[in-house]
N, C-alpha and C positions, 0 to 999 in steps of 0.2 A: 330543608328542611322544616317544614311547617304540622303540628301536630293538627289534626281534625276534631273534638270532640259528639258522639251524634249518643243523642240518649235515648231508650224503646218510649213509648206510647207512659208506656206507666210511669217514669221516671226512676227509671230503673239500672240498669246498666251502659254502659255506654261502647258504640261501637268502634273496634283500634284502625282507624284511618291514616295518613299524612300526605300530602306530597313533597316529591324528590324532583325538581327542576320543572319539566310538565309531565311529567308519572302521577297518574293518582294510585299509589297504596293501602292495601284492606291486607291487617295479617288477623289471614282466618283458621281459628279456632272449632270445634267439628261440630257448636250447635249453632256454624254458620252455612258447612254444606246442605242443601235441599235436596226434597226428595229421594231418598233411597241414596245419599250423594250423585246426585245426578245433577246439580245445580251448586249456583253459587253464588249471592250478591249483595249488589249496593245500595245502602240509605238512599231513596228516591232523594232529598235531598238534597241529601254530597255530592248526586249525579250532577244536577241541576246547577246548581252553583257551582260545578268543576270544569262541568263538559265541553265550553269556551274556552276552556286555558289550558286542558291536558292533551296530548297527543295518544299516551298509553298504559295500563292498567295492568298494576300487578296484584296474583293474588300471592303473599309466602304459607305455605299453610302446614303445617302442623311436623309434615316429619321432613322440614327445613328444605320444598323444594320452592323453586317459585314456579310461575305460570302466568300469562300475558296475555295481553288483545290490546288492538290498539280501541284506540273511544269511536271511531269511525265502525268498526266493527263491531263494539259495542253496543253502542246506539242501534243499528240496524238488523242487530243478532238480538237482543235482552227481549224481556220477559217481564209484564208488573204485575204483586204478588203483595196481596196486605188489607186492610180494615179502617189501618191509620185508626184504630180504636184498643185492641189487642193488641196485633204485631203491625210496626211501622210499614207501611209503602215504600218495594223494596227491587231495585229492577233486575232480576236471573238472567243469568249465562250459563247456558252446557257447560257441565267441565269438556264436555269433548271438541269442544270450538277453544278452548285454550291452550296456549304453547307450551310446550316446558322450555322452560330457558336456565333450568339448577335443578337436578335433582337432589332429592331427599336422600337419609343414613338410612328410612327404615321407611317401613310399607305404609302411605297412606292412610289404608282401613286391614286395620285386626279384627 
């Protein structure tokens, strides 16, 4: 397991990423879910650094659930957002495009 630390453009807080073999994993917090809880993102610099070395992307949600998408599908279906001044450039994917691989213990959105 390799931890990856990424700071926001303001240098304030790190995003929680790690790699496990050929899987890129992001631990999701409520603030990471974008556009009325419809999409989740990965920092573009993290994606560019790891896209050729990973096959899967896992998102670990606060409810304990885990959702995944293949790296190829993520590349094909994701969209970029952010200005790199106030918000880091981020590659987003719709939550509907993720496959549930582990159920959570409580409702994701209360």
